[in-house]
Every structure is written in structure tokens, then in C-alpha cells.
C-alpha positions as CSV (number, residue, x, y, z in Angstrom):
1,M,58.4,-27.1,125.6
2,C,56.9,-30.6,125.2
3,Q,55.5,-30.6,128.7
4,E,54.0,-27.2,128.2
5,N,52.2,-28.4,125.1
6,N,51.3,-31.8,126.5
7,I,53.5,-33.7,124.0
8,K,55.1,-37.0,125.0
9,L,58.6,-37.0,123.5
10,I,60.0,-40.4,122.7
11,L,63.6,-40.2,121.6
12,F,65.7,-43.1,120.2
13,I,69.0,-43.8,118.6
14,S,68.6,-46.0,115.6
15,P,70.2,-49.4,115.3
16,S,72.3,-48.4,112.4
17,H,74.6,-51.0,110.7
18,A,78.0,-51.5,112.3
19,T,79.6,-49.7,109.4
20,Q,78.0,-46.5,110.8
21,W,79.6,-47.0,114.2
22,E,82.9,-48.0,112.7
23,A,82.9,-44.7,110.7
24,I,82.4,-42.7,113.9
25,R,85.2,-44.7,115.5
26,A,87.6,-44.4,112.5
27,T,87.2,-40.6,112.6
28,G,88.1,-40.5,116.3
29,E,84.7,-39.3,117.2
30,W,83.5,-42.2,119.3
31,S,84.0,-40.4,122.6
32,T,82.1,-37.4,121.2
33,F,79.2,-39.7,120.3
34,E,79.2,-41.2,123.7
35,E,79.4,-37.8,125.4
36,W,76.5,-36.6,123.2
37,K,74.4,-39.6,124.4
38,R,75.2,-38.8,128.1
39,E,74.1,-35.2,127.6
40,V,70.9,-36.1,125.8
41,V,69.8,-38.5,128.6
42,K,70.1,-35.6,131.0
43,I,67.2,-33.9,129.2
44,T,64.9,-36.9,128.4
45,P,65.0,-40.7,128.5
46,V,66.4,-42.3,125.4
47,F,66.0,-45.7,123.8
48,D,69.5,-46.5,122.7
49,F,69.6,-49.1,119.9
50,S,73.1,-48.2,118.8
51,G,75.9,-50.6,119.0
52,Y,76.9,-54.1,117.9
53,N,74.8,-57.2,117.8
54,T,73.8,-60.0,115.4
55,I,71.5,-57.7,113.4
56,T,73.7,-54.6,113.2
57,T,76.7,-56.7,112.2
58,E,75.0,-58.4,109.3
59,P,77.5,-59.0,106.5
60,I,77.2,-56.5,103.7
61,H,75.9,-57.9,100.4
62,N,73.3,-56.9,97.7
63,D,70.4,-58.8,99.3
64,M,70.7,-57.9,103.0
65,E,68.0,-59.1,105.3
66,N,67.8,-56.1,107.7
67,Y,69.3,-53.1,105.9
68,R,69.1,-51.3,102.6
69,D,72.2,-49.3,103.6
70,N,73.9,-48.5,106.8
71,S,71.0,-46.5,108.3
72,H,67.9,-47.5,106.3
73,Y,66.1,-50.7,107.1
74,T,64.3,-53.3,105.0
75,K,60.5,-53.9,105.6
76,K,61.3,-56.9,107.8
């Protein structure tokens, strides 16, 4: 559909806070999440920013540098 309408689709998985990934893992759905990503990349390229790194594992406190909550970012 995008190709037919000359639309460039750019798909990405947000760099949510590690608490988001831990919730998926805690519910036993990590393998489902990984399988979903494998299926999506069969359709179109994906920029995958999910996972654990120094930004996504920022300690949770009232004045976080990078996140307002586990999936919304500060202006930085």
C-alpha cells in the first residue's frame, strides 16, 4: 500500500525505559515480543531502539533526565 501511494514508511521501536522491557519479561511475553519483531522485519526494515543501555536503565526518580515515564521522553 505504501509503495502504491509513493509513501516512504519508516518504522521504529521506541527506546522505552527498562521497566517496560522488564514488564514484558515478567509476564512471560519476551519471546512473543521477539517473534513479533522478527515478523515485522519480514515486511519492512525496522530501527530497533528497544533493549538495555545506559539511557534506558536510568534509575527511576522524580527528576529523570531522559524519561517522564517508561515510554515518554523528556525534551532532552
